[in-house]
DRENNU-72793 format. One record per residue: x, y, z of N, C-alpha, C, CB in turn; residue in one letter; residue number from 1. Coordinates in steps of 0.2 Angstrom, whole numbers, plus 2048, in hexadecimal, padded with zeros to 3 digits. Glycine has a CB too. Example, Ala and Ser with C-alpha at 12.3 -4.5 7.8 and 13.67 -1.06 7.14 Angstrom:
<r n_x="842" n_y="7E4" n_z="827" ca_x="83E" ca_y="7EA" ca_z="827" c_x="842" c_y="7F0" c_z="827" cb_x="839" cb_y="7EA" cb_z="82D" rest="a" nr="1"/>
<r n_x="840" n_y="7F5" n_z="823" ca_x="844" ca_y="7FB" ca_z="824" c_x="840" c_y="800" c_z="827" cb_x="846" cb_y="7FD" cb_z="81D" rest="s" nr="2"/>
end
This chain:
<r n_x="EFE" n_y="2F3" n_z="22B" ca_x="F02" ca_y="2F2" ca_z="230" c_x="F09" c_y="2F2" c_z="22D" cb_x="F01" cb_y="2EC" cb_z="235" rest="x" nr="1"/>
<r n_x="F0E" n_y="2F6" n_z="22F" ca_x="F15" ca_y="2F7" ca_z="22C" c_x="F19" c_y="2F0" c_z="22E" cb_x="F18" cb_y="2FD" cb_z="22F" rest="x" nr="2"/>
<r n_x="F1D" n_y="2EE" n_z="22A" ca_x="F21" ca_y="2E8" ca_z="22B" c_x="F27" c_y="2EB" c_z="22F" cb_x="F23" cb_y="2E5" cb_z="224" rest="x" nr="3"/>
<r n_x="F29" n_y="2E7" n_z="234" ca_x="F30" ca_y="2E9" ca_z="237" c_x="F36" c_y="2E8" c_z="233" cb_x="F31" cb_y="2E5" cb_z="23E" rest="x" nr="4"/>
<r n_x="F3A" n_y="2ED" n_z="233" ca_x="F40" ca_y="2EC" ca_z="22F" c_x="F46" c_y="2E8" c_z="232" cb_x="F43" cb_y="2F3" cb_z="22C" rest="x" nr="5"/>
<r n_x="F48" n_y="2E3" n_z="22F" ca_x="F4D" ca_y="2DF" ca_z="233" c_x="F54" c_y="2E2" c_z="230" cb_x="F4C" cb_y="2D8" cb_z="231" rest="x" nr="6"/>
<r n_x="F59" n_y="2E1" n_z="234" ca_x="F60" ca_y="2E3" ca_z="232" c_x="F63" c_y="2DE" c_z="22D" cb_x="F65" cb_y="2E3" cb_z="238" rest="x" nr="7"/>
<r n_x="F67" n_y="2E1" n_z="228" ca_x="F6A" ca_y="2DC" ca_z="224" c_x="F70" c_y="2D9" c_z="228" cb_x="F6D" cb_y="2E0" cb_z="21E" rest="x" nr="8"/>
<r n_x="F70" n_y="2D2" n_z="227" ca_x="F75" ca_y="2CE" ca_z="22B" c_x="F7B" c_y="2CD" c_z="227" cb_x="F72" cb_y="2C8" cb_z="22D" rest="x" nr="9"/>
<r n_x="F7B" n_y="2CE" n_z="220" ca_x="F81" ca_y="2CC" ca_z="21C" c_x="F82" c_y="2C5" c_z="21B" cb_x="F87" cb_y="2CF" cb_z="220" rest="x" nr="10"/>
<r n_x="F88" n_y="2C4" n_z="218" ca_x="F89" ca_y="2BD" ca_z="217" c_x="F8E" c_y="2BA" c_z="21B" cb_x="F8B" cb_y="2BC" cb_z="20F" rest="x" nr="11"/>
<r n_x="F91" n_y="2BD" n_z="220" ca_x="F96" ca_y="2BA" ca_z="225" c_x="F9D" c_y="2BC" c_z="223" cb_x="F95" cb_y="2B3" cb_z="225" rest="x" nr="12"/>
<r n_x="F9E" n_y="2BE" n_z="21D" ca_x="FA5" ca_y="2C0" ca_z="21B" c_x="FA6" c_y="2C7" c_z="21D" cb_x="FA5" cb_y="2BF" cb_z="213" rest="x" nr="13"/>
<r n_x="FA1" n_y="2CB" n_z="21E" ca_x="FA2" ca_y="2D2" ca_z="220" c_x="FA5" c_y="2D2" c_z="227" cb_x="F9C" cb_y="2D5" cb_z="220" rest="x" nr="14"/>
<r n_x="FA5" n_y="2CD" n_z="22B" ca_x="FA7" ca_y="2CD" ca_z="232" c_x="FAE" c_y="2CB" c_z="233" cb_x="FA3" cb_y="2C9" cb_z="237" rest="x" nr="15"/>
<r n_x="FB2" n_y="2D0" n_z="236" ca_x="FB9" ca_y="2CE" ca_z="237" c_x="FBA" c_y="2C9" c_z="23C" cb_x="FBD" cb_y="2D5" cb_z="238" rest="x" nr="16"/>
<r n_x="FC0" n_y="2C6" n_z="23C" ca_x="FC2" ca_y="2C1" ca_z="241" c_x="FC1" c_y="2C4" c_z="248" cb_x="FC8" cb_y="2BE" cb_z="240" rest="x" nr="17"/>
<r n_x="FC4" n_y="2CA" n_z="249" ca_x="FC4" ca_y="2CD" ca_z="250" c_x="FBD" c_y="2CF" c_z="252" cb_x="FC8" cb_y="2D3" cb_z="250" rest="x" nr="18"/>
<r n_x="FB9" n_y="2D1" n_z="24D" ca_x="FB1" ca_y="2D2" ca_z="24F" c_x="FAE" c_y="2CC" c_z="250" cb_x="FAE" cb_y="2D6" cb_z="249" rest="x" nr="19"/>
<r n_x="FAF" n_y="2C7" n_z="24D" ca_x="FAC" ca_y="2C0" ca_z="24E" c_x="FAE" c_y="2BE" c_z="255" cb_x="FAE" cb_y="2BB" cb_z="249" rest="x" nr="20"/>
<r n_x="FB4" n_y="2BF" n_z="257" ca_x="FB7" ca_y="2BC" ca_z="25E" c_x="FB3" c_y="2C0" c_z="263" cb_x="FBF" cb_y="2BD" cb_z="25E" rest="x" nr="21"/>
<r n_x="FB3" n_y="2C7" n_z="262" ca_x="FB0" ca_y="2CB" ca_z="267" c_x="FA8" c_y="2C9" c_z="268" cb_x="FB0" cb_y="2D3" cb_z="265" rest="x" nr="22"/>
<r n_x="FA5" n_y="2C8" n_z="262" ca_x="F9E" ca_y="2C6" ca_z="263" c_x="F9E" c_y="2BF" c_z="267" cb_x="F9B" cb_y="2C5" cb_z="25C" rest="x" nr="23"/>
<r n_x="FA2" n_y="2BA" n_z="265" ca_x="FA2" ca_y="2B4" ca_z="269" c_x="FA3" c_y="2B5" c_z="270" cb_x="FA7" cb_y="2B0" cb_z="266" rest="x" nr="24"/>
<r n_x="FA8" n_y="2B9" n_z="272" ca_x="FA9" ca_y="2BA" ca_z="279" c_x="FA4" c_y="2BD" c_z="27D" cb_x="FAF" cb_y="2BF" cb_z="279" rest="x" nr="25"/>
<r n_x="FA0" n_y="2C2" n_z="279" ca_x="F9A" ca_y="2C5" ca_z="27C" c_x="F95" c_y="2C0" c_z="27D" cb_x="F97" cb_y="2CB" cb_z="277" rest="x" nr="26"/>
<r n_x="F94" n_y="2BC" n_z="278" ca_x="F8F" ca_y="2B6" ca_z="279" c_x="F90" c_y="2B2" c_z="27F" cb_x="F8E" cb_y="2B2" cb_z="272" rest="x" nr="27"/>
<r n_x="F97" n_y="2B0" n_z="27F" ca_x="F99" ca_y="2AB" ca_z="285" c_x="F98" c_y="2AE" c_z="28B" cb_x="FA0" cb_y="2A9" cb_z="284" rest="x" nr="28"/>
<r n_x="F99" n_y="2B5" n_z="28C" ca_x="F98" ca_y="2B8" ca_z="292" c_x="F91" c_y="2B8" c_z="294" cb_x="F9B" cb_y="2C0" cb_z="292" rest="x" nr="29"/>
<r n_x="F8D" n_y="2B9" n_z="28F" ca_x="F85" ca_y="2BA" ca_z="291" c_x="F83" c_y="2B3" c_z="293" cb_x="F82" cb_y="2BC" cb_z="28A" rest="x" nr="30"/>
<r n_x="F85" n_y="2AE" n_z="28F" ca_x="F83" ca_y="2A7" ca_z="291" c_x="F85" c_y="2A4" c_z="298" cb_x="F86" cb_y="2A2" cb_z="28C" rest="x" nr="31"/>
<r n_x="F8C" n_y="2A6" n_z="29A" ca_x="F8E" ca_y="2A4" ca_z="2A0" c_x="F8D" c_y="2A9" c_z="2A6" cb_x="F95" cb_y="2A2" cb_z="29F" rest="x" nr="32"/>
<r n_x="F8A" n_y="2AE" n_z="2A5" ca_x="F88" ca_y="2B3" ca_z="2AA" c_x="F85" c_y="2B0" c_z="2B0" cb_x="F84" cb_y="2B9" cb_z="2A8" rest="x" nr="33"/>
<r n_x="F80" n_y="2AC" n_z="2AF" ca_x="F7C" ca_y="2A8" ca_z="2B4" c_x="F7E" c_y="2A1" c_z="2B5" cb_x="F75" cb_y="2A9" cb_z="2B3" rest="x" nr="34"/>
<r n_x="F82" n_y="29F" n_z="2BA" ca_x="F84" ca_y="298" ca_z="2BA" c_x="F7F" c_y="293" c_z="2BB" cb_x="F89" cb_y="298" cb_z="2C0" rest="x" nr="35"/>
<r n_x="F79" n_y="295" n_z="2BC" ca_x="F73" ca_y="290" ca_z="2BD" c_x="F72" c_y="28D" c_z="2B6" cb_x="F6D" cb_y="293" cb_z="2BF" rest="x" nr="36"/>
<r n_x="F73" n_y="290" n_z="2B0" ca_x="F72" ca_y="28E" ca_z="2AA" c_x="F77" c_y="288" c_z="2A8" cb_x="F74" cb_y="293" cb_z="2A4" rest="x" nr="37"/>
<r n_x="F7C" n_y="287" n_z="2AB" ca_x="F81" ca_y="282" ca_z="2AA" c_x="F7E" c_y="27B" c_z="2AC" cb_x="F88" cb_y="283" cb_z="2AE" rest="x" nr="38"/>
<r n_x="F7A" n_y="27B" n_z="2B1" ca_x="F77" ca_y="274" ca_z="2B3" c_x="F71" c_y="272" c_z="2AF" cb_x="F75" cb_y="275" cb_z="2BB" rest="x" nr="39"/>
<r n_x="F6F" n_y="276" n_z="2AB" ca_x="F69" ca_y="275" ca_z="2A7" c_x="F6B" c_y="270" c_z="2A1" cb_x="F65" cb_y="27B" cb_z="2A5" rest="x" nr="40"/>
<r n_x="F69" n_y="26A" n_z="2A1" ca_x="F6B" ca_y="265" ca_z="29C" c_x="F69" c_y="266" c_z="295" cb_x="F69" cb_y="25E" cb_z="29E" rest="x" nr="41"/>
<r n_x="F62" n_y="269" n_z="295" ca_x="F5F" ca_y="26A" ca_z="28E" c_x="F62" c_y="270" c_z="28B" cb_x="F58" cb_y="26B" cb_z="28F" rest="x" nr="42"/>
<r n_x="F63" n_y="275" n_z="28F" ca_x="F67" ca_y="27B" ca_z="28D" c_x="F6E" c_y="27A" c_z="28B" cb_x="F66" cb_y="281" cb_z="293" rest="x" nr="43"/>
<r n_x="F72" n_y="276" n_z="28F" ca_x="F78" ca_y="274" ca_z="28D" c_x="F79" c_y="271" c_z="287" cb_x="F7B" cb_y="270" cb_z="293" rest="x" nr="44"/>
<r n_x="F74" n_y="26C" n_z="285" ca_x="F74" ca_y="268" ca_z="27F" c_x="F73" c_y="26D" c_z="279" cb_x="F6F" cb_y="263" cb_z="27F" rest="x" nr="45"/>
<r n_x="F6E" n_y="272" n_z="27A" ca_x="F6D" ca_y="277" ca_z="275" c_x="F73" c_y="27B" c_z="274" cb_x="F66" cb_y="27B" cb_z="278" rest="x" nr="46"/>
<r n_x="F76" n_y="27E" n_z="279" ca_x="F7C" ca_y="282" ca_z="278" c_x="F82" c_y="27E" c_z="275" cb_x="F7E" cb_y="285" cb_z="27F" rest="x" nr="47"/>
<r n_x="F83" n_y="278" n_z="277" ca_x="F88" ca_y="274" ca_z="273" c_x="F86" c_y="273" c_z="26C" cb_x="F89" cb_y="26D" cb_z="277" rest="x" nr="48"/>
<r n_x="F80" n_y="272" n_z="26A" ca_x="F7E" ca_y="271" ca_z="263" c_x="F7F" c_y="278" c_z="25F" cb_x="F77" cb_y="270" cb_z="263" rest="x" nr="49"/>
<r n_x="F7F" n_y="27D" n_z="263" ca_x="F80" ca_y="284" ca_z="25F" c_x="F88" c_y="285" c_z="25F" cb_x="F7D" cb_y="28A" cb_z="263" rest="x" nr="50"/>
<r n_x="F8B" n_y="283" n_z="264" ca_x="F93" ca_y="285" ca_z="263" c_x="F97" c_y="27F" c_z="260" cb_x="F95" cb_y="285" cb_z="26A" rest="x" nr="51"/>
<r n_x="F95" n_y="279" n_z="25F" ca_x="F99" ca_y="274" ca_z="25C" c_x="F9A" c_y="276" c_z="254" cb_x="F95" cb_y="26D" cb_z="25C" rest="x" nr="52"/>
<r n_x="F96" n_y="279" n_z="250" ca_x="F98" ca_y="27B" ca_z="24A" c_x="F9D" c_y="281" c_z="24A" cb_x="F91" cb_y="27D" cb_z="246" rest="x" nr="53"/>
<r n_x="F9C" n_y="285" n_z="24F" ca_x="FA1" ca_y="28B" ca_z="250" c_x="FA8" c_y="288" c_z="251" cb_x="F9E" cb_y="290" cb_z="255" rest="x" nr="54"/>
<r n_x="FA8" n_y="284" n_z="256" ca_x="FAE" ca_y="281" ca_z="258" c_x="FB2" c_y="27D" c_z="252" cb_x="FAD" cb_y="27C" cb_z="25E" rest="x" nr="55"/>
<r n_x="FAE" n_y="27A" n_z="24E" ca_x="FB1" ca_y="276" ca_z="248" c_x="FB3" c_y="27B" c_z="243" cb_x="FAB" cb_y="272" cb_z="245" rest="x" nr="56"/>
<r n_x="FAF" n_y="281" n_z="242" ca_x="FB2" ca_y="286" ca_z="23D" c_x="FB8" c_y="289" c_z="240" cb_x="FAC" cb_y="28B" cb_z="23C" rest="x" nr="57"/>
<r n_x="FB9" n_y="28A" n_z="246" ca_x="FBF" ca_y="28D" ca_z="249" c_x="FC5" c_y="289" c_z="248" cb_x="FBE" cb_y="28F" cb_z="250" rest="x" nr="58"/>
<r n_x="FC4" n_y="282" n_z="249" ca_x="FC9" ca_y="27D" ca_z="248" c_x="FCB" c_y="27D" c_z="241" cb_x="FC6" cb_y="276" cb_z="24A" rest="x" nr="59"/>
<r n_x="FC6" n_y="27D" n_z="23C" ca_x="FC8" ca_y="27D" ca_z="235" c_x="FCC" c_y="283" c_z="233" cb_x="FC1" cb_y="27C" cb_z="231" rest="x" nr="60"/>
<r n_x="FCB" n_y="288" n_z="236" ca_x="FCF" ca_y="28E" ca_z="235" c_x="FD6" c_y="28E" c_z="238" cb_x="FCB" cb_y="295" cb_z="237" rest="x" nr="61"/>
<r n_x="FD7" n_y="288" n_z="23B" ca_x="FDE" ca_y="288" ca_z="23E" c_x="FDF" c_y="28B" c_z="245" cb_x="FE3" cb_y="28A" cb_z="23A" rest="x" nr="62"/>
<r n_x="FD9" n_y="28D" n_z="248" ca_x="FD9" ca_y="290" ca_z="24F" c_x="FD7" c_y="28B" c_z="254" cb_x="FD4" cb_y="296" cb_z="24F" rest="x" nr="63"/>
<r n_x="FD8" n_y="28C" n_z="25A" ca_x="FD6" ca_y="288" ca_z="25F" c_x="FD1" c_y="28B" c_z="264" cb_x="FDC" cb_y="286" cb_z="263" rest="x" nr="64"/>
<r n_x="FCC" n_y="288" n_z="266" ca_x="FC7" ca_y="28A" ca_z="26B" c_x="FC5" c_y="285" c_z="270" cb_x="FC1" cb_y="28D" cb_z="267" rest="x" nr="65"/>
<r n_x="FC6" n_y="286" n_z="276" ca_x="FC5" ca_y="282" ca_z="27B" c_x="FC1" c_y="285" c_z="281" cb_x="FCB" cb_y="27F" cb_z="27E" rest="x" nr="66"/>
<r n_x="FBB" n_y="282" n_z="282" ca_x="FB7" ca_y="285" ca_z="288" c_x="FB7" c_y="281" c_z="28E" cb_x="FB0" cb_y="287" cb_z="285" rest="x" nr="67"/>
<r n_x="FB7" n_y="283" n_z="293" ca_x="FB7" ca_y="27F" ca_z="299" c_x="FB1" c_y="283" c_z="29E" cb_x="FBE" cb_y="27F" cb_z="29D" rest="x" nr="68"/>
<r n_x="FAC" n_y="27F" n_z="2A0" ca_x="FA7" ca_y="281" ca_z="2A4" c_x="FA8" c_y="27E" c_z="2AB" cb_x="FA0" cb_y="280" cb_z="2A2" rest="x" nr="69"/>
<r n_x="FA9" n_y="283" n_z="2B0" ca_x="FAA" ca_y="280" ca_z="2B7" c_x="FA5" c_y="283" c_z="2BB" cb_x="FB1" cb_y="282" cb_z="2B9" rest="x" nr="70"/>
<r n_x="FA4" n_y="280" n_z="2C1" ca_x="F9E" ca_y="282" ca_z="2C6" c_x="FA0" c_y="288" c_z="2C9" cb_x="F9D" cb_y="27D" cb_z="2CB" rest="x" nr="71"/>
<r n_x="FA6" n_y="28A" n_z="2CA" ca_x="FA8" ca_y="290" ca_z="2CE" c_x="FA6" c_y="296" c_z="2CA" cb_x="FB0" cb_y="290" cb_z="2CF" rest="x" nr="72"/>
<r n_x="FA3" n_y="29A" n_z="2CE" ca_x="FA0" ca_y="2A1" ca_z="2CA" c_x="FA6" c_y="2A5" c_z="2C8" cb_x="F9C" cb_y="2A5" cb_z="2CF" rest="x" nr="73"/>
<r n_x="FAC" n_y="2A4" n_z="2CB" ca_x="FB2" ca_y="2A8" ca_z="2C9" c_x="FB6" c_y="2A5" c_z="2C4" cb_x="FB6" cb_y="2A9" cb_z="2CF" rest="x" nr="74"/>
<r n_x="FB4" n_y="29F" n_z="2C1" ca_x="FB9" ca_y="29D" ca_z="2BC" c_x="FB5" c_y="299" c_z="2B7" cb_x="FBE" cb_y="297" cb_z="2C0" rest="x" nr="75"/>
<r n_x="FB4" n_y="29D" n_z="2B1" ca_x="FB2" ca_y="29A" ca_z="2AB" c_x="FB6" c_y="29D" c_z="2A6" cb_x="FAA" cb_y="29C" cb_z="2AA" rest="x" nr="76"/>
<r n_x="FB8" n_y="299" n_z="2A1" ca_x="FBD" ca_y="29B" ca_z="29C" c_x="FBC" c_y="298" c_z="296" cb_x="FC4" cb_y="29B" cb_z="29F" rest="x" nr="77"/>
<r n_x="FBE" n_y="29C" n_z="291" ca_x="FBF" ca_y="29A" ca_z="28A" c_x="FC5" c_y="29C" c_z="287" cb_x="FB9" cb_y="29C" cb_z="285" rest="x" nr="78"/>
<r n_x="FC9" n_y="297" n_z="284" ca_x="FD0" ca_y="299" ca_z="281" c_x="FCF" c_y="299" c_z="27A" cb_x="FD6" cb_y="295" cb_z="284" rest="x" nr="79"/>
<r n_x="FD2" n_y="29E" n_z="277" ca_x="FD2" ca_y="29E" ca_z="26F" c_x="FD9" c_y="29D" c_z="26D" cb_x="FCF" cb_y="2A5" cb_z="26D" rest="x" nr="80"/>
end
């Protein structure tokens, strides 16, 4: 049986800041597309665990990232 070929992910230095931001924005849009996920405490804890290291890395680079989750389907935002 043939082994599936996996893409090379690189070492992280290959991604530009703008590409990293676009990827992050795309991930955020995917996460917040369905507002029912916001009320899931287990999922919220998991997502916070994923994003806290990212937020700290952004802060260490001298940038600012604030996310606000609101119940309104029309208003979810992240400011960079």
